[in-house]
A tleap script that builds the chain and sets N, CA, C and O, in Angstrom:
source leaprc.protein.ff14SB
mol = sequence {
  NMET GLY LYS PHE ALA LYS THR THR PHE ASN
  ILE GLY GLY MET VAL CYS GLU TYR GLU LEU
  ASN LEU ASN ALA MET ILE ARG PHE GLU GLU
  GLU THR GLY LYS ASP LEU SER ASN MET LYS
  PRO GLY ASP LYS ILE GLY LEU LYS GLU ILE
  ARG ALA LEU LEU TRP ALA GLY LEU ASN GLU
  HIE GLU ASN ILE THR ILE GLU GLU VAL GLY
  GLU HIE ILE ASN PRO GLY ASN MET GLU GLU
  ILE SER GLU LYS LEU PHE ASP VAL TYR GLU
  LYS ALA MET PRO GLU GLY GLU SER LYS GLY
  LYS ASN THR LYS ARG SER ALA CGLY
}
set mol.1.N position { -81.520 65.875 -37.461 }
set mol.1.CA position { -82.533 65.727 -36.451 }
set mol.1.C position { -82.873 64.263 -36.290 }
set mol.1.O position { -82.644 63.443 -37.179 }
set mol.2.N position { -83.413 63.967 -35.156 }
set mol.2.CA position { -83.718 62.598 -34.810 }
set mol.2.C position { -85.059 62.130 -35.332 }
set mol.2.O position { -85.420 62.365 -36.485 }
set mol.3.N position { -85.776 61.472 -34.469 }
set mol.3.CA position { -87.036 60.831 -34.807 }
set mol.3.C position { -88.134 61.844 -35.100 }
set mol.3.O position { -87.888 63.044 -35.219 }
set mol.4.N position { -89.337 61.331 -35.212 }
set mol.4.CA position { -90.545 62.112 -35.454 }
set mol.4.C position { -90.633 63.270 -34.472 }
set mol.4.O position { -90.690 63.043 -33.263 }
set mol.5.N position { -90.645 64.498 -34.958 }
set mol.5.CA position { -90.634 65.674 -34.089 }
set mol.5.C position { -91.824 66.575 -34.400 }
set mol.5.O position { -91.667 67.756 -34.709 }
set mol.6.N position { -93.018 65.988 -34.312 }
set mol.6.CA position { -94.241 66.727 -34.594 }
set mol.6.C position { -95.266 66.442 -33.504 }
set mol.6.O position { -95.207 65.417 -32.824 }
set mol.7.N position { -96.201 67.368 -33.353 }
set mol.7.CA position { -97.349 67.196 -32.481 }
set mol.7.C position { -98.402 68.192 -32.922 }
set mol.7.O position { -98.213 68.889 -33.918 }
set mol.8.N position { -99.495 68.271 -32.207 }
set mol.8.CA position { -100.522 69.277 -32.490 }
set mol.8.C position { -100.837 70.030 -31.207 }
set mol.8.O position { -100.692 69.510 -30.101 }
set mol.9.N position { -101.269 71.263 -31.388 }
set mol.9.CA position { -101.700 72.115 -30.283 }
set mol.9.C position { -103.023 72.746 -30.669 }
set mol.9.O position { -103.280 73.002 -31.845 }
set mol.10.N position { -103.860 72.995 -29.676 }
set mol.10.CA position { -105.092 73.729 -29.890 }
set mol.10.C position { -104.802 75.185 -29.542 }
set mol.10.O position { -104.613 75.536 -28.378 }
set mol.11.N position { -104.773 76.020 -30.570 }
set mol.11.CA position { -104.483 77.444 -30.390 }
set mol.11.C position { -105.723 78.222 -30.819 }
set mol.11.O position { -106.047 78.271 -32.005 }
set mol.12.N position { -106.400 78.818 -29.878 }
set mol.12.CA position { -107.575 79.622 -30.195 }
set mol.12.C position { -108.662 78.854 -30.918 }
set mol.12.O position { -109.320 79.400 -31.803 }
set mol.13.N position { -108.861 77.594 -30.555 }
set mol.13.CA position { -109.883 76.783 -31.186 }
set mol.13.C position { -109.453 76.123 -32.484 }
set mol.13.O position { -110.213 75.351 -33.069 }
set mol.14.N position { -108.239 76.419 -32.942 }
set mol.14.CA position { -107.715 75.782 -34.154 }
set mol.14.C position { -106.736 74.689 -33.741 }
set mol.14.O position { -105.916 74.883 -32.844 }
set mol.15.N position { -106.830 73.547 -34.399 }
set mol.15.CA position { -105.835 72.505 -34.198 }
set mol.15.C position { -104.669 72.836 -35.118 }
set mol.15.O position { -104.810 72.840 -36.341 }
set mol.16.N position { -103.526 73.110 -34.522 }
set mol.16.CA position { -102.351 73.550 -35.268 }
set mol.16.C position { -101.273 72.476 -35.228 }
set mol.16.O position { -100.942 71.956 -34.163 }
set mol.17.N position { -100.732 72.151 -36.385 }
set mol.17.CA position { -99.604 71.219 -36.448 }
set mol.17.C position { -98.354 71.957 -36.002 }
set mol.17.O position { -98.128 73.111 -36.364 }
set mol.18.N position { -97.555 71.270 -35.213 }
set mol.18.CA position { -96.310 71.818 -34.690 }
set mol.18.C position { -95.184 70.895 -35.106 }
set mol.18.O position { -95.260 69.681 -34.918 }
set mol.19.N position { -94.126 71.483 -35.677 }
set mol.19.CA position { -92.961 70.695 -36.053 }
set mol.19.C position { -91.704 71.448 -35.680 }
set mol.19.O position { -91.544 72.620 -36.020 }
set mol.20.N position { -90.823 70.777 -34.987 }
set mol.20.CA position { -89.537 71.367 -34.633 }
set mol.20.C position { -88.534 70.966 -35.702 }
set mol.20.O position { -87.871 69.933 -35.599 }
set mol.21.N position { -88.433 71.801 -36.731 }
set mol.21.CA position { -87.480 71.570 -37.809 }
set mol.21.C position { -86.463 72.702 -37.795 }
set mol.21.O position { -86.494 73.550 -36.904 }
set mol.22.N position { -85.567 72.724 -38.768 }
set mol.22.CA position { -84.510 73.741 -38.790 }
set mol.22.C position { -85.086 75.154 -38.862 }
set mol.22.O position { -84.598 76.056 -38.182 }
set mol.23.N position { -86.111 75.350 -39.671 }
set mol.23.CA position { -86.711 76.682 -39.762 }
set mol.23.C position { -87.277 77.131 -38.423 }
set mol.23.O position { -87.135 78.294 -38.045 }
set mol.24.N position { -87.919 76.214 -37.705 }
set mol.24.CA position { -88.451 76.553 -36.387 }
set mol.24.C position { -87.326 76.894 -35.417 }
set mol.24.O position { -87.441 77.833 -34.629 }
set mol.25.N position { -86.244 76.133 -35.477 }
set mol.25.CA position { -85.118 76.397 -34.588 }
set mol.25.C position { -84.497 77.767 -34.878 }
set mol.25.O position { -84.075 78.467 -33.957 }
set mol.26.N position { -84.442 78.141 -36.140 }
set mol.26.CA position { -83.911 79.453 -36.502 }
set mol.26.C position { -84.853 80.566 -36.061 }
set mol.26.O position { -84.407 81.593 -35.548 }
set mol.27.N position { -86.157 80.366 -36.260 }
set mol.27.CA position { -87.130 81.368 -35.796 }
set mol.27.C position { -86.997 81.573 -34.291 }
set mol.27.O position { -87.025 82.705 -33.808 }
set mol.28.N position { -86.849 80.464 -33.545 }
set mol.28.CA position { -86.676 80.546 -32.101 }
set mol.28.C position { -85.413 81.325 -31.758 }
set mol.28.O position { -85.432 82.199 -30.891 }
set mol.29.N position { -84.315 81.006 -32.440 }
set mol.29.CA position { -83.041 81.678 -32.173 }
set mol.29.C position { -83.121 83.175 -32.504 }
set mol.29.O position { -82.619 84.010 -31.751 }
set mol.30.N position { -83.749 83.502 -33.620 }
set mol.30.CA position { -83.888 84.913 -33.987 }
set mol.30.C position { -84.726 85.675 -32.968 }
set mol.30.O position { -84.459 86.844 -32.690 }
set mol.31.N position { -85.732 85.019 -32.414 }
set mol.31.CA position { -86.617 85.674 -31.443 }
set mol.31.C position { -85.979 85.795 -30.072 }
set mol.31.O position { -86.164 86.806 -29.395 }
set mol.32.N position { -85.229 84.779 -29.645 }
set mol.32.CA position { -84.726 84.750 -28.265 }
set mol.32.C position { -83.231 84.980 -28.131 }
set mol.32.O position { -82.751 85.352 -27.060 }
set mol.33.N position { -82.490 84.760 -29.215 }
set mol.33.CA position { -81.036 84.837 -29.127 }
set mol.33.C position { -80.420 83.560 -28.578 }
set mol.33.O position { -79.205 83.495 -28.387 }
set mol.34.N position { -81.241 82.540 -28.322 }
set mol.34.CA position { -80.749 81.274 -27.772 }
set mol.34.C position { -80.745 80.201 -28.853 }
set mol.34.O position { -81.657 80.120 -29.675 }
set mol.35.N position { -79.704 79.385 -28.834 }
set mol.35.CA position { -79.535 78.309 -29.808 }
set mol.35.C position { -80.042 77.007 -29.192 }
set mol.35.O position { -79.457 76.501 -28.234 }
set mol.36.N position { -81.131 76.466 -29.743 }
set mol.36.CA position { -81.701 75.225 -29.212 }
set mol.36.C position { -80.729 74.066 -29.255 }
set mol.36.O position { -80.774 73.193 -28.389 }
set mol.37.N position { -79.855 74.037 -30.239 }
set mol.37.CA position { -78.937 72.902 -30.355 }
set mol.37.C position { -77.896 72.887 -29.233 }
set mol.37.O position { -77.221 71.876 -29.038 }
set mol.38.N position { -77.757 73.981 -28.502 }
set mol.38.CA position { -76.806 74.032 -27.386 }
set mol.38.C position { -77.457 73.844 -26.029 }
set mol.38.O position { -76.771 73.881 -25.007 }
set mol.39.N position { -78.773 73.643 -26.000 }
set mol.39.CA position { -79.462 73.474 -24.727 }
set mol.39.C position { -79.192 72.074 -24.176 }
set mol.39.O position { -79.091 71.098 -24.919 }
set mol.40.N position { -79.081 72.011 -22.861 }
set mol.40.CA position { -78.774 70.757 -22.183 }
set mol.40.C position { -79.792 70.506 -21.079 }
set mol.40.O position { -80.438 71.442 -20.608 }
set mol.41.N position { -79.943 69.249 -20.660 }
set mol.41.CA position { -80.819 68.970 -19.524 }
set mol.41.C position { -80.407 69.816 -18.333 }
set mol.41.O position { -79.221 69.955 -18.031 }
set mol.42.N position { -81.392 70.371 -17.668 }
set mol.42.CA position { -81.128 71.218 -16.514 }
set mol.42.C position { -81.153 72.701 -16.842 }
set mol.42.O position { -81.262 73.531 -15.939 }
set mol.43.N position { -81.051 73.053 -18.141 }
set mol.43.CA position { -81.140 74.461 -18.523 }
set mol.43.C position { -82.528 74.989 -18.190 }
set mol.43.O position { -83.528 74.306 -18.409 }
set mol.44.N position { -82.586 76.186 -17.668 }
set mol.44.CA position { -83.870 76.793 -17.350 }
set mol.44.C position { -84.506 77.343 -18.623 }
set mol.44.O position { -83.837 77.925 -19.476 }
set mol.45.N position { -85.803 77.144 -18.721 }
set mol.45.CA position { -86.583 77.658 -19.828 }
set mol.45.C position { -87.571 78.658 -19.246 }
set mol.45.O position { -88.409 78.298 -18.419 }
set mol.46.N position { -87.478 79.907 -19.673 }
set mol.46.CA position { -88.363 80.941 -19.164 }
set mol.46.C position { -89.668 81.000 -19.940 }
set mol.46.O position { -89.846 80.319 -20.950 }
set mol.47.N position { -90.560 81.816 -19.454 }
set mol.47.CA position { -91.859 81.963 -20.103 }
set mol.47.C position { -91.725 82.485 -21.533 }
set mol.47.O position { -92.446 82.037 -22.423 }
set mol.48.N position { -90.817 83.421 -21.759 }
set mol.48.CA position { -90.598 83.934 -23.111 }
set mol.48.C position { -90.139 82.828 -24.051 }
set mol.48.O position { -90.546 82.782 -25.212 }
set mol.49.N position { -89.291 81.940 -23.546 }
set mol.49.CA position { -88.784 80.856 -24.383 }
set mol.49.C position { -89.872 79.833 -24.706 }
set mol.49.O position { -89.924 79.313 -25.820 }
set mol.50.N position { -90.744 79.542 -23.731 }
set mol.50.CA position { -91.844 78.612 -23.994 }
set mol.50.C position { -92.749 79.177 -25.076 }
set mol.50.O position { -93.115 78.475 -26.018 }
set mol.51.N position { -93.107 80.447 -24.939 }
set mol.51.CA position { -93.958 81.099 -25.942 }
set mol.51.C position { -93.273 81.105 -27.301 }
set mol.51.O position { -93.904 80.796 -28.311 }
set mol.52.N position { -91.996 81.452 -27.339 }
set mol.52.CA position { -91.264 81.523 -28.608 }
set mol.52.C position { -91.107 80.155 -29.251 }
set mol.52.O position { -91.193 80.032 -30.473 }
set mol.53.N position { -90.877 79.122 -28.441 }
set mol.53.CA position { -90.706 77.782 -28.985 }
set mol.53.C position { -92.012 77.277 -29.601 }
set mol.53.O position { -91.995 76.647 -30.658 }
set mol.54.N position { -93.127 77.545 -28.955 }
set mol.54.CA position { -94.418 77.156 -29.512 }
set mol.54.C position { -94.672 77.919 -30.811 }
set mol.54.O position { -95.022 77.313 -31.824 }
set mol.55.N position { -94.503 79.217 -30.792 }
set mol.55.CA position { -94.722 80.063 -31.967 }
set mol.55.C position { -93.834 79.642 -33.138 }
set mol.55.O position { -94.292 79.580 -34.279 }
set mol.56.N position { -92.585 79.358 -32.855 }
set mol.56.CA position { -91.617 79.062 -33.917 }
set mol.56.C position { -91.970 77.812 -34.708 }
set mol.56.O position { -91.672 77.734 -35.900 }
set mol.57.N position { -92.594 76.841 -34.070 }
set mol.57.CA position { -92.889 75.578 -34.742 }
set mol.57.C position { -94.248 75.495 -35.399 }
set mol.57.O position { -94.599 74.457 -35.959 }
set mol.58.N position { -95.018 76.562 -35.345 }
set mol.58.CA position { -96.339 76.570 -35.991 }
set mol.58.C position { -96.164 76.958 -37.455 }
set mol.58.O position { -96.617 78.018 -37.886 }
set mol.59.N position { -95.513 76.101 -38.198 }
set mol.59.CA position { -95.099 76.399 -39.561 }
set mol.59.C position { -96.241 76.705 -40.513 }
set mol.59.O position { -96.109 77.565 -41.383 }
set mol.60.N position { -97.355 76.014 -40.359 }
set mol.60.CA position { -98.458 76.236 -41.286 }
set mol.60.C position { -99.246 77.494 -40.960 }
set mol.60.O position { -100.120 77.899 -41.726 }
set mol.61.N position { -98.940 78.114 -39.826 }
set mol.61.CA position { -99.616 79.337 -39.401 }
set mol.61.C position { -98.597 80.462 -39.257 }
set mol.61.O position { -98.481 81.076 -38.197 }
set mol.62.N position { -97.868 80.722 -40.326 }
set mol.62.CA position { -96.785 81.716 -40.254 }
set mol.62.C position { -97.280 83.122 -39.961 }
set mol.62.O position { -96.505 83.965 -39.510 }
set mol.63.N position { -98.561 83.392 -40.209 }
set mol.63.CA position { -99.084 84.736 -39.977 }
set mol.63.C position { -99.487 84.990 -38.529 }
set mol.63.O position { -99.779 86.127 -38.160 }
set mol.64.N position { -99.506 83.950 -37.711 }
set mol.64.CA position { -99.855 84.137 -36.303 }
set mol.64.C position { -98.670 84.814 -35.609 }
set mol.64.O position { -97.516 84.430 -35.800 }
set mol.65.N position { -98.980 85.817 -34.810 }
set mol.65.CA position { -97.905 86.533 -34.120 }
set mol.65.C position { -97.553 85.824 -32.820 }
set mol.65.O position { -98.328 85.022 -32.298 }
set mol.66.N position { -96.382 86.135 -32.318 }
set mol.66.CA position { -95.950 85.543 -31.059 }
set mol.66.C position { -96.872 85.973 -29.923 }
set mol.66.O position { -97.110 85.206 -28.990 }
set mol.67.N position { -97.391 87.199 -29.998 }
set mol.67.CA position { -98.312 87.683 -28.977 }
set mol.67.C position { -99.633 86.923 -29.028 }
set mol.67.O position { -100.219 86.631 -27.986 }
set mol.68.N position { -100.112 86.597 -30.243 }
set mol.68.CA position { -101.339 85.817 -30.375 }
set mol.68.C position { -101.154 84.420 -29.783 }
set mol.68.O position { -102.061 83.894 -29.137 }
set mol.69.N position { -100.001 83.830 -29.998 }
set mol.69.CA position { -99.714 82.526 -29.405 }
set mol.69.C position { -99.747 82.647 -27.884 }
set mol.69.O position { -100.335 81.807 -27.202 }
set mol.70.N position { -99.119 83.688 -27.359 }
set mol.70.CA position { -99.077 83.892 -25.915 }
set mol.70.C position { -100.446 84.077 -25.287 }
set mol.70.O position { -100.634 83.755 -24.114 }
set mol.71.N position { -101.403 84.588 -26.045 }
set mol.71.CA position { -102.760 84.774 -25.524 }
set mol.71.C position { -103.430 83.438 -25.207 }
set mol.71.O position { -104.397 83.394 -24.446 }
set mol.72.N position { -102.926 82.359 -25.782 }
set mol.72.CA position { -103.536 81.047 -25.607 }
set mol.72.C position { -102.752 80.137 -24.661 }
set mol.72.O position { -103.067 78.955 -24.525 }
set mol.73.N position { -101.732 80.692 -24.011 }
set mol.73.CA position { -100.985 79.962 -22.989 }
set mol.73.C position { -101.357 80.584 -21.650 }
set mol.73.O position { -101.257 81.797 -21.465 }
set mol.74.N position { -101.786 79.740 -20.725 }
set mol.74.CA position { -102.196 80.243 -19.418 }
set mol.74.C position { -101.778 79.241 -18.348 }
set mol.74.O position { -101.343 78.135 -18.670 }
set mol.75.N position { -101.905 79.621 -17.078 }
set mol.75.CA position { -101.484 78.687 -16.018 }
set mol.75.C position { -102.177 77.327 -16.099 }
set mol.75.O position { -101.617 76.329 -15.646 }
set mol.76.N position { -103.368 77.270 -16.660 }
set mol.76.CA position { -104.099 76.015 -16.739 }
set mol.76.C position { -103.577 75.046 -17.784 }
set mol.76.O position { -103.784 73.839 -17.662 }
set mol.77.N position { -102.897 75.559 -18.821 }
set mol.77.CA position { -102.406 74.669 -19.880 }
set mol.77.C position { -100.892 74.722 -20.072 }
set mol.77.O position { -100.351 74.018 -20.925 }
set mol.78.N position { -100.215 75.542 -19.295 }
set mol.78.CA position { -98.779 75.730 -19.480 }
set mol.78.C position { -97.981 74.441 -19.263 }
set mol.78.O position { -97.035 74.171 -20.002 }
set mol.79.N position { -98.353 73.649 -18.264 }
set mol.79.CA position { -97.617 72.415 -18.004 }
set mol.79.C position { -97.775 71.447 -19.184 }
set mol.79.O position { -96.797 70.849 -19.632 }
set mol.80.N position { -98.994 71.297 -19.679 }
set mol.80.CA position { -99.231 70.407 -20.815 }
set mol.80.C position { -98.468 70.875 -22.051 }
set mol.80.O position { -97.859 70.063 -22.747 }
set mol.81.N position { -98.497 72.167 -22.325 }
set mol.81.CA position { -97.783 72.714 -23.474 }
set mol.81.C position { -96.286 72.491 -23.317 }
set mol.81.O position { -95.619 72.053 -24.255 }
set mol.82.N position { -95.758 72.788 -22.146 }
set mol.82.CA position { -94.323 72.616 -21.899 }
set mol.82.C position { -93.902 71.163 -22.090 }
set mol.82.O position { -92.875 70.893 -22.713 }
set mol.83.N position { -94.683 70.229 -21.560 }
set mol.83.CA position { -94.349 68.817 -21.700 }
set mol.83.C position { -94.335 68.392 -23.159 }
set mol.83.O position { -93.438 67.660 -23.579 }
set mol.84.N position { -95.316 68.839 -23.940 }
set mol.84.CA position { -95.360 68.488 -25.358 }
set mol.84.C position { -94.173 69.098 -26.106 }
set mol.84.O position { -93.578 68.450 -26.967 }
set mol.85.N position { -93.831 70.348 -25.776 }
set mol.85.CA position { -92.692 71.002 -26.424 }
set mol.85.C position { -91.392 70.266 -26.110 }
set mol.85.O position { -90.585 70.025 -27.007 }
set mol.86.N position { -91.185 69.908 -24.840 }
set mol.86.CA position { -89.963 69.219 -24.449 }
set mol.86.C position { -89.890 67.833 -25.069 }
set mol.86.O position { -88.810 67.371 -25.438 }
set mol.87.N position { -91.050 67.158 -25.187 }
set mol.87.CA position { -91.081 65.843 -25.819 }
set mol.87.C position { -90.665 65.946 -27.281 }
set mol.87.O position { -89.862 65.145 -27.760 }
set mol.88.N position { -91.205 66.922 -27.984 }
set mol.88.CA position { -90.843 67.121 -29.394 }
set mol.88.C position { -89.365 67.489 -29.507 }
set mol.88.O position { -88.670 66.992 -30.393 }
set mol.89.N position { -88.885 68.347 -28.624 }
set mol.89.CA position { -87.480 68.746 -28.634 }
set mol.89.C position { -86.575 67.525 -28.473 }
set mol.89.O position { -85.607 67.366 -29.217 }
set mol.90.N position { -86.884 66.676 -27.515 }
set mol.90.CA position { -86.049 65.498 -27.277 }
set mol.90.C position { -86.079 64.541 -28.453 }
set mol.90.O position { -85.068 63.907 -28.757 }
set mol.91.N position { -87.215 64.425 -29.119 }
set mol.91.CA position { -87.309 63.565 -30.295 }
set mol.91.C position { -86.546 64.154 -31.474 }
set mol.91.O position { -86.042 63.413 -32.318 }
set mol.92.N position { -86.458 65.462 -31.539 }
set mol.92.CA position { -85.792 66.131 -32.656 }
set mol.92.C position { -84.275 66.069 -32.557 }
set mol.92.O position { -83.583 66.056 -33.575 }
set mol.93.N position { -83.757 66.030 -31.333 }
set mol.93.CA position { -82.312 66.049 -31.149 }
set mol.93.C position { -81.718 64.679 -31.460 }
set mol.93.O position { -82.342 63.656 -31.179 }
set mol.94.N position { -80.526 64.652 -32.034 }
set mol.94.CA position { -79.859 63.375 -32.305 }
set mol.94.C position { -79.645 62.583 -31.027 }
set mol.94.O position { -79.556 63.152 -29.939 }
set mol.95.N position { -79.565 61.267 -31.166 }
set mol.95.CA position { -79.325 60.399 -30.002 }
set mol.95.C position { -78.121 60.906 -29.218 }
set mol.95.O position { -77.090 61.262 -29.788 }
set mol.96.N position { -78.276 60.928 -27.901 }
set mol.96.CA position { -77.175 61.341 -27.043 }
set mol.96.C position { -77.138 62.830 -26.780 }
set mol.96.O position { -76.420 63.271 -25.883 }
set mol.97.N position { -77.888 63.621 -27.533 }
set mol.97.CA position { -77.861 65.072 -27.357 }
set mol.97.C position { -78.665 65.536 -26.152 }
set mol.97.O position { -78.309 66.523 -25.507 }
set mol.98.N position { -79.746 64.832 -25.847 }
set mol.98.CA position { -80.632 65.336 -24.803 }
set mol.98.C position { -80.912 64.277 -23.738 }
set mol.98.O position { -82.064 64.064 -23.362 }
set mol.99.N position { -79.887 63.631 -23.265 }
set mol.99.CA position { -80.070 62.623 -22.221 }
set mol.99.C position { -80.547 63.287 -20.943 }
set mol.99.O position { -80.189 64.431 -20.664 }
set mol.100.N position { -81.336 62.591 -20.182 }
set mol.100.CA position { -81.813 63.110 -18.922 }
set mol.100.C position { -83.297 63.415 -18.949 }
set mol.100.O position { -83.876 63.726 -17.908 }
set mol.101.N position { -83.910 63.337 -20.074 }
set mol.101.CA position { -85.348 63.552 -20.256 }
set mol.101.C position { -85.780 64.897 -19.715 }
set mol.101.O position { -85.024 65.571 -19.016 }
set mol.102.N position { -86.999 65.283 -20.041 }
set mol.102.CA position { -87.482 66.610 -19.699 }
set mol.102.C position { -87.751 66.812 -18.219 }
set mol.102.O position { -88.053 67.935 -17.815 }
set mol.103.N position { -87.659 65.807 -17.412 }
set mol.103.CA position { -87.871 65.994 -15.979 }
set mol.103.C position { -86.768 66.834 -15.354 }
set mol.103.O position { -86.953 67.397 -14.276 }
set mol.104.N position { -85.621 66.924 -16.022 }
set mol.104.CA position { -84.515 67.725 -15.496 }
set mol.104.C position { -84.546 69.164 -16.020 }
set mol.104.O position { -83.839 70.029 -15.501 }
set mol.105.N position { -85.345 69.415 -17.024 }
set mol.105.CA position { -85.454 70.754 -17.591 }
set mol.105.C position { -86.615 71.441 -16.893 }
set mol.105.O position { -87.673 70.835 -16.723 }
set mol.106.N position { -86.442 72.681 -16.488 }
set mol.106.CA position { -87.502 73.338 -15.724 }
set mol.106.C position { -88.018 74.569 -16.453 }
set mol.106.O position { -87.270 75.271 -17.134 }
set mol.107.N position { -89.291 74.807 -16.298 }
set mol.107.CA position { -89.904 76.014 -16.848 }
set mol.107.C position { -89.863 77.087 -15.781 }
set mol.107.O position { -90.112 76.816 -14.606 }
set mol.108.N position { -89.550 78.301 -16.190 }
set mol.108.CA position { -89.570 79.410 -15.260 }
set mol.108.C position { -88.263 80.071 -15.054 }
set mol.108.O position { -88.168 81.026 -14.283 }
savepdb mol mol.pdb
quit
C-alpha cells in the first residue's frame, strides 16, 4: 500500500477512525465480490459499494453492522463521504495504480 490511508468519519455521533488496509479490502471483497485492487479510474461505484467500503474500514468498530453504517449515509453527506473514501483509496494504492484522480470515478 502507498501513503497514509486513514481518515475519520462521524457515524451516529461517534468519531470513527477509518483505515483502508488489507483487512478492510478483504472485508469489502467478501461483502461485494469486488476486488478493490482491480478497480480503475472510471469504474462505477454503486451505493452498495460506498456503504460496504465505509463499513469495511471501520476497524475499531468491528461490531457495527453494514446496515447501521448505511443508516448514517444520506443524500446530504454522501458526496462528502464518497470524496473521503476515494481520497483514502487513492492514497492506499501504489504509485501508478490509480492515476486519474477521483474526478473520473463516479458514484451511482
